[in-house]
Each structure stands twice: as C-alpha cells, then as structure tokens.
C-alpha positions in Angstrom: -14.4 -9.6 -8.1 -13.0 -6.5 -7.0 -15.4 -3.7 -6.2 -15.5 -1.0 -8.7 -14.7 2.5 -8.1 -16.8 4.9 -8.5 -16.5 9.2 -9.2 -18.4 11.5 -9.4 -18.4 11.3 -13.2 -19.8 7.6 -13.0 -21.5 8.0 -10.1 -25.4 8.5 -11.6 -24.5 5.5 -14.3 -23.2 3.2 -11.6 -25.9 4.0 -8.6 -28.8 6.1 -10.0 -29.5 3.8 -12.8 -28.6 0.8 -11.1 -31.1 -2.6 -11.5 -29.9 -3.3 -7.7 -29.2 -1.6 -4.6 -25.9 -0.2 -4.3 -23.6 -0.3 -1.3 -21.0 2.6 -1.9 -18.0 2.2 0.2 -16.4 5.5 1.2 -12.7 5.3 2.5 -9.2 6.5 2.0 -5.7 5.0 1.8 -4.5 6.6 4.8 -7.4 5.2 7.3 -6.7 2.0 9.5 -10.1 0.9 9.9 -11.0 1.4 6.0 -8.3 -0.8 5.4 -9.4 -3.2 8.1 -13.0 -3.3 6.4 -11.6 -3.2 3.0 -11.2 -7.2 2.9 -14.6 -7.9 4.5 -16.4 -5.8 2.0 -14.9 -7.3 -0.8 -16.1 -10.7 0.7 -19.7 -9.4 1.1 -19.1 -7.9 -2.3 -18.5 -11.4 -3.7 -21.2 -13.1 -1.8 -24.2 -11.0 -2.2 -23.3 -10.2 -5.9 -26.7 -11.4 -7.0 -28.7 -9.2 -4.9 -26.4 -5.7 -4.4 -23.5 -3.8 -6.5 -20.6 -3.1 -4.6 -18.5 -0.1 -5.1 -15.5 2.0 -3.2 -15.1 5.7 -3.3 -11.8 7.2 -2.1 -12.8 10.2 -0.1 -9.4 12.1 -1.1 -9.7 11.9 -4.8 -13.7 12.4 -4.9 -14.2 15.1 -2.1 -17.0 16.3 -4.1 -19.1 13.0 -3.2 -18.1 12.8 0.1 -19.4 16.2 0.7 -22.5 15.8 -1.2 -23.3 12.8 1.4 -21.9 14.3 4.6 -19.0 12.0 4.8 -17.7 13.0 8.2 -15.9 9.7 9.3 -14.7 6.7 7.4 -15.2 4.3 7.0 -18.8 5.2 5.8 -20.9 2.9 4.2 -24.2 3.6 2.2 -26.8 1.5 0.4 -28.6 3.0 -1.9 -31.8 2.0 -3.7 -33.0 3.3 -7.0 -30.2 6.1 -6.5 -31.6 7.5 -3.0 -29.8 6.8 -0.1 -31.5 4.3 2.8 -29.3 3.1 5.2 -25.7 4.1 6.3 -23.1 2.5 8.7 -20.2 4.2 10.0 -17.1 2.4 11.4 -15.5 -0.9 11.2 -17.8 -4.0 11.6 -17.4 -7.8 11.3 -19.0 -9.6 8.9 -21.8 -10.8 9.7 -22.9 -7.6 11.1 -22.7 -6.1 8.0 -24.5 -8.6 6.1 -27.3 -8.1 8.5 -27.5 -4.5 8.1 -27.3 -4.8 4.2 -30.0 -7.9 4.5 -32.1 -6.2 6.5 -32.4 -2.7 4.2 -31.9 -4.3 0.9 
C-alpha cells in the first residue's frame, strides 16, 4: 500500500483526527536522500500498518506545512500522536533504525 499524500487542506482530517499515530515524511523530488528513504518508508508503512498511518508531504507543493513544522532539512520524518508532533527524525536511515525510532515513540 502506498503512503497517502497530505496537503494543508487534508492535514487536520488525516493527522489531527487519526485514531493511530501518524508518521509524516517531508520530502522533495529533487532530494537524493529523500528518494533513497522513500522505499524504506513504504516498507515500514506496510509492515506497521496496524500501528501507524504513514503520509507523504512534498515540501515544494506544501511550503506552508513545511514552514509550520520548521522543516529546514529533508528528509524529515515527524511522528504525530493525537495531532501533536512527538518525535522528529532528520536524514536518511536504515529500515531497522526507523522502525526502532517509531516503536520507541508510539
């Protein structure tokens, strides 16, 4: 299952009102590390679908969301619980490290 795209218009319904923690991947098409991390995020999305929802936010298309969450480097992954950011991860990482970070914070 592919991660769903989140926009300013859909953010509240997809993140703030989610019944599960939500991982948002802030990325851009021109970002090499983002492209490398993308397939890992997809695998984690599939493997942890019962525990979290995973969304993708293209910072070029959604600059207001990137500004709101102080995204200064990409890829940045933010884990939200009850609509609030609880953990931020910056940069590319191995799948095992990503799963560990998520598991420790959900």
